[in-house]
C-alpha positions as CSV (number, residue, x, y, z in Angstrom):
1,X,10.1,-25.8,-5.7
2,X,12.9,-23.5,-4.6
3,X,16.2,-24.2,-3.9
4,X,18.1,-23.0,-1.1
5,X,21.3,-23.4,0.6
6,X,22.1,-27.2,1.2
7,X,20.0,-28.3,-2.0
8,X,21.9,-29.8,-4.7
9,X,22.9,-27.6,-7.5
10,X,21.8,-24.5,-5.5
11,X,23.9,-21.4,-5.7
12,X,25.7,-19.3,-3.0
13,X,24.5,-16.0,-1.6
14,X,25.7,-13.3,-3.7
15,X,26.6,-9.9,-3.1
16,X,25.0,-6.9,-5.4
17,X,26.2,-3.3,-5.2
18,X,23.6,-0.8,-5.7
19,X,23.8,1.6,-8.4
20,X,22.7,5.1,-9.2
21,X,19.8,3.4,-11.4
22,X,18.5,1.4,-8.8
23,X,18.7,4.1,-5.9
24,X,15.6,5.1,-4.3
25,X,14.0,1.8,-5.1
26,X,12.0,-0.4,-2.4
27,X,14.2,-3.5,-1.4
28,X,11.2,-5.7,-2.2
29,X,11.1,-4.3,-5.8
30,X,15.1,-4.8,-6.3
31,X,14.7,-8.3,-5.1
32,X,11.4,-9.3,-7.2
33,X,13.8,-8.2,-10.4
34,X,16.9,-9.9,-9.0
35,X,15.1,-13.0,-8.0
36,X,12.8,-13.5,-11.4
37,X,10.1,-16.3,-10.8
38,X,10.6,-16.2,-7.1
39,X,7.1,-15.7,-5.3
40,X,6.4,-12.2,-3.6
41,X,5.6,-14.1,-0.4
42,X,8.9,-15.8,-0.3
43,X,10.8,-12.6,-1.2
44,X,8.7,-10.8,2.0
45,X,10.1,-13.9,3.9
46,X,13.5,-13.7,3.5
47,X,13.5,-10.1,4.3
48,X,11.9,-10.5,7.5
49,X,13.6,-13.5,8.3
50,X,17.2,-11.6,8.2
51,X,18.3,-13.7,5.1
52,X,18.4,-10.6,2.8
53,X,21.4,-8.0,4.3
54,X,21.9,-4.5,3.5
55,X,25.2,-3.4,4.3
56,X,25.5,-6.5,6.7
57,X,22.2,-5.0,8.3
58,X,18.9,-6.6,8.3
59,X,16.1,-4.0,6.6
60,X,12.4,-4.1,6.4
61,X,10.8,-4.7,3.0
62,X,10.1,-0.9,2.7
63,X,13.8,0.0,3.2
64,X,15.0,2.1,0.2
65,X,18.3,1.5,-1.5
66,X,20.9,4.2,-1.9
67,X,23.8,4.1,-4.6
68,X,26.8,2.1,-2.9
69,X,24.5,-0.3,-0.8
70,X,25.6,-3.9,-0.9
71,X,22.9,-6.2,-0.8
72,X,23.4,-9.9,0.3
73,X,20.7,-12.1,-1.6
74,X,20.3,-15.6,-0.6
75,X,20.6,-18.4,-3.1
76,X,17.2,-18.9,-4.0
77,X,16.0,-20.3,-7.7
78,X,12.6,-20.8,-9.1
79,X,11.7,-24.1,-10.4
80,X,10.0,-24.1,-14.2
81,X,6.9,-22.4,-14.1
82,X,4.0,-24.6,-14.1
83,X,0.7,-24.1,-15.9
84,X,-1.4,-23.7,-13.3
85,X,0.9,-20.7,-11.6
86,X,-1.3,-18.2,-13.0
87,X,-3.9,-16.1,-11.4
88,X,-7.7,-17.1,-11.9
89,X,-9.2,-15.6,-15.0
90,X,-11.9,-14.2,-13.0
91,X,-9.7,-12.0,-10.9
92,X,-7.5,-10.9,-14.0
93,X,-10.3,-9.8,-15.6
94,X,-11.4,-8.1,-12.3
95,X,-8.4,-6.0,-12.1
96,X,-8.1,-5.4,-16.0
97,X,-11.5,-3.9,-15.5
98,X,-10.3,-1.6,-12.2
99,X,-7.7,0.3,-15.0
100,X,-8.9,3.8,-15.3
101,X,-6.4,5.2,-17.3
102,X,-2.8,4.8,-18.8
103,X,-0.7,7.9,-18.9
104,X,2.8,9.4,-18.2
105,X,4.0,6.1,-18.0
106,X,1.8,5.0,-15.2
107,X,-1.4,3.1,-15.0
108,X,-4.1,4.3,-13.1
109,X,-6.6,1.8,-11.3
110,X,-9.3,1.9,-8.9
111,X,-8.5,-0.9,-6.5
112,X,-11.6,-2.7,-5.5
113,X,-12.0,-3.5,-1.6
114,X,-10.9,-6.6,-0.3
115,X,-7.9,-7.0,-2.7
116,X,-4.7,-7.1,-1.4
117,X,-2.2,-5.2,-3.7
118,X,0.0,-8.6,-3.8
119,X,0.1,-12.3,-2.9
120,X,1.4,-13.2,0.4
121,X,1.5,-15.7,3.1
122,X,-2.6,-15.9,3.3
123,X,-3.6,-15.1,-0.1
124,X,-1.5,-16.3,-3.2
125,X,-2.6,-13.8,-5.8
126,X,-3.1,-10.0,-5.2
127,X,-3.6,-7.1,-7.8
128,X,-0.1,-6.8,-9.1
129,X,0.4,-10.5,-10.1
130,X,-3.7,-10.3,-11.8
131,X,-2.1,-7.1,-13.8
132,X,1.0,-8.7,-14.8
133,X,-1.0,-11.6,-16.4
134,X,-3.6,-9.3,-17.9
135,X,-0.8,-7.2,-19.3
136,X,1.8,-9.9,-20.1
137,X,5.2,-9.0,-21.1
138,X,5.1,-5.7,-19.5
139,X,7.6,-4.6,-16.6
140,X,4.7,-3.4,-13.9
141,X,5.4,-2.5,-10.6
142,X,3.6,-1.1,-7.8
143,X,4.3,2.7,-7.1
144,X,2.8,2.5,-3.7
145,X,0.5,0.5,-1.5
146,X,-3.0,0.4,-0.2
147,X,-4.5,-1.7,2.7
148,X,-6.6,-4.8,1.7
149,X,-9.7,-3.0,2.9
150,X,-9.0,0.3,1.1
151,X,-10.4,1.2,-2.3
152,X,-9.5,3.9,-4.6
153,X,-6.4,5.2,-6.8
154,X,-3.6,3.1,-6.9
155,X,-0.5,4.1,-9.5
156,X,1.4,1.0,-11.0
157,X,4.5,2.1,-13.1
158,X,4.9,0.9,-16.6
159,X,8.9,1.1,-16.8
160,X,12.0,1.2,-13.8
161,X,12.5,4.8,-14.9
162,X,8.9,5.7,-14.2
163,X,9.2,3.6,-10.5
164,X,12.2,5.8,-9.9
165,X,10.7,9.0,-10.7
166,X,7.4,8.4,-8.6
167,X,9.2,6.8,-5.5
168,X,11.7,10.2,-5.7
169,X,8.1,12.6,-5.8
170,X,6.8,10.7,-3.0
171,X,10.2,10.6,-0.9
172,X,10.2,14.3,-1.3
173,X,6.8,15.0,-0.6
174,X,6.1,16.4,-3.4
175,X,3.3,14.0,-4.5
176,X,-0.2,14.5,-2.9
177,X,-2.5,11.8,-1.6
178,X,-6.0,12.6,-0.4
179,X,-8.4,10.2,1.0
180,X,-11.8,10.1,2.5
181,X,-12.6,8.9,5.5
182,X,-15.5,8.3,8.1
183,X,-14.3,9.5,11.5
184,X,-15.8,8.4,14.7
185,X,-16.6,12.0,16.4
186,X,-16.6,15.3,15.5
187,X,-13.7,16.9,13.8
188,X,-13.3,20.5,14.2
189,X,-14.1,23.3,11.3
190,X,-10.8,24.1,9.3
191,X,-7.5,22.1,9.1
192,X,-6.3,19.7,11.6
193,X,-2.8,19.0,11.2
194,X,-1.4,15.5,13.2
195,X,2.4,15.8,12.8
196,X,3.0,13.0,14.8
197,X,5.9,10.3,14.3
198,X,5.0,6.5,13.7
199,X,6.4,3.5,14.8
200,X,5.3,-0.4,14.2
201,X,4.6,-2.1,17.2
202,X,3.9,-5.7,18.1
203,X,0.5,-6.1,19.6
204,X,-2.2,-8.8,19.5
205,X,0.0,-11.6,19.5
206,X,2.5,-11.2,16.4
207,X,0.4,-8.7,14.8
208,X,2.2,-5.5,13.6
209,X,0.2,-2.1,14.6
210,X,1.5,1.5,14.1
211,X,1.2,3.7,17.1
212,X,2.7,7.4,17.6
213,X,5.9,7.3,19.3
214,X,8.5,9.8,19.8
215,X,11.2,7.2,18.2
216,X,9.0,6.3,15.2
217,X,9.3,7.9,11.6
218,X,8.1,11.6,10.4
219,X,4.3,11.2,9.7
220,X,2.1,14.2,8.7
221,X,-1.6,13.8,8.0
222,X,-3.9,17.1,7.6
223,X,-7.8,16.4,8.2
224,X,-10.4,18.7,6.8
225,X,-14.3,17.9,7.6
226,X,-16.3,17.4,4.6
227,X,-19.9,16.4,6.1
228,X,-21.3,15.5,9.7
229,X,-23.6,12.5,10.3
230,X,-24.6,12.8,13.9
231,X,-21.5,11.4,15.9
232,X,-19.8,11.1,12.7
233,X,-17.6,13.3,10.2
234,X,-16.9,12.7,6.8
235,X,-13.2,14.0,6.2
236,X,-10.7,14.6,3.7
237,X,-7.3,13.2,4.9
238,X,-4.2,14.2,2.9
239,X,-1.0,12.8,3.6
240,X,2.6,14.3,3.0
241,X,4.2,10.6,4.2
242,X,3.1,7.2,3.4
243,X,3.8,5.4,6.7
244,X,1.9,2.2,7.3
245,X,-1.8,2.5,8.6
246,X,-0.7,6.5,9.0
247,X,-4.2,7.9,8.6
248,X,-5.6,5.1,10.7
249,X,-3.2,5.6,13.6
250,X,-3.4,9.2,13.6
251,X,-7.1,9.3,13.4
252,X,-7.1,7.3,16.0
253,X,-4.5,9.2,18.0
254,X,-7.1,12.2,17.8
255,X,-9.6,10.2,19.4
256,X,-11.5,10.2,15.8
257,X,-10.9,6.4,14.7
258,X,-12.0,5.7,11.3
259,X,-15.2,3.9,11.0
260,X,-15.1,0.2,10.8
261,X,-11.8,-0.1,11.5
262,X,-11.1,-3.5,13.3
263,X,-7.7,-2.8,15.0
264,X,-8.0,1.2,15.7
265,X,-11.4,1.6,15.7
266,X,-14.3,1.9,18.4
267,X,-16.1,-1.8,18.6
268,X,-19.5,-0.5,19.7
269,X,-19.7,2.3,16.8
270,X,-18.2,-0.5,14.4
271,X,-21.3,-2.8,15.7
272,X,-23.8,-0.2,14.9
273,X,-22.2,0.7,11.5
274,X,-22.1,-3.1,10.3
275,X,-26.1,-2.9,10.7
276,X,-26.1,-0.3,8.3
277,X,-23.9,-2.2,5.8
278,X,-20.3,-1.3,6.7
279,X,-18.5,-4.3,6.3
280,X,-14.9,-2.8,6.0
281,X,-12.7,0.1,7.3
282,X,-14.3,3.3,6.0
283,X,-11.4,4.7,3.9
284,X,-10.9,5.5,0.1
285,X,-7.9,6.9,-1.9
286,X,-9.7,9.7,-4.0
287,X,-6.9,11.5,-5.5
288,X,-3.1,11.2,-6.4
289,X,-1.5,14.2,-7.9
290,X,2.1,13.3,-9.3
291,X,4.3,15.9,-11.1
292,X,6.0,14.5,-14.4
293,X,9.7,15.2,-15.5
294,X,8.0,17.1,-18.5
295,X,6.7,19.7,-16.1
296,X,3.3,18.4,-16.2
297,X,1.2,16.6,-13.5
298,X,-0.8,13.7,-13.7
299,X,-4.1,14.0,-11.4
300,X,-5.7,10.6,-10.9
301,X,-8.9,10.2,-9.2
302,X,-11.6,7.7,-7.9
303,X,-15.1,8.4,-7.0
304,X,-16.0,6.9,-3.7
305,X,-16.8,3.3,-3.6
306,X,-20.1,2.2,-4.0
307,X,-20.4,0.5,-0.8
308,X,-19.3,3.4,1.1
309,X,-21.8,5.6,-0.6
310,X,-24.5,3.3,0.4
311,X,-23.4,3.6,3.9
312,X,-23.6,7.5,3.7
313,X,-27.0,7.0,2.1
314,X,-28.3,4.9,5.1
315,X,-27.1,7.3,7.5
316,X,-29.0,9.8,5.9
317,X,-31.9,7.9,5.8
318,X,-31.5,7.1,9.5
319,X,-31.1,10.8,10.3
320,X,-27.8,10.4,11.7
């Protein structure tokens, strides 16, 4: 149970001024440290509902703090932890097995498809909660996020300094992220650059999707064809920014939606590919390169997931 305003003994809302050490952090990560023991699902809820304010204004969970920001934190406190409030042992083992290496202050994971990176309103436990249970006592934080369906390279910082550095590299566009995507249609040879701002919109009831919109945030994706399967193109997608659903939205904007995508894709094509074994969006984070403070570079890579390889094999066998 959580104490809120009006509960006996609940504290008042407090104002916290952001210092230089916290500058660049996402508001959700900042709150997770300020509100120890409070579930991530509740942290996202109080941000979305405007209970958290930065300089008296509402913000989104992805908002990055600046030195001098004043953060209003509502009165929440976690009840004493219960014995059952831990991720299932099977999930913990699965996430531990997904760790590829530890280098430069980071854990490199090959994220399994179908696993959200953190728990929320519909799923109690995510990858980060299971990872913290697998490595108790460590201050692990997500450097970036992947959609639930997306597999591949995911970086987790081992301490606050590593997190701040990685966020700075991502913010400045100095980190490189490359994905593999199966696109519906024939992508031209060479590079196809999509430099189009993206904005989150409300569609399909309360579901939020991403669309190209001149009022949106800057986003750049570079697509390169790797192989062709009839009316499909296996492509590399390199992103210089990290907007929500960026590759999926930019691919749809080109008229070449990612295969299997339930939100931006082609239903008829998705139905045909489902018969060949495609049960999710064909998107895989293949490589992430991060400059390190010592002048070196962390290059993390994950091979194409087995279920996606099986789809390509089925396409080849079909002669698509």
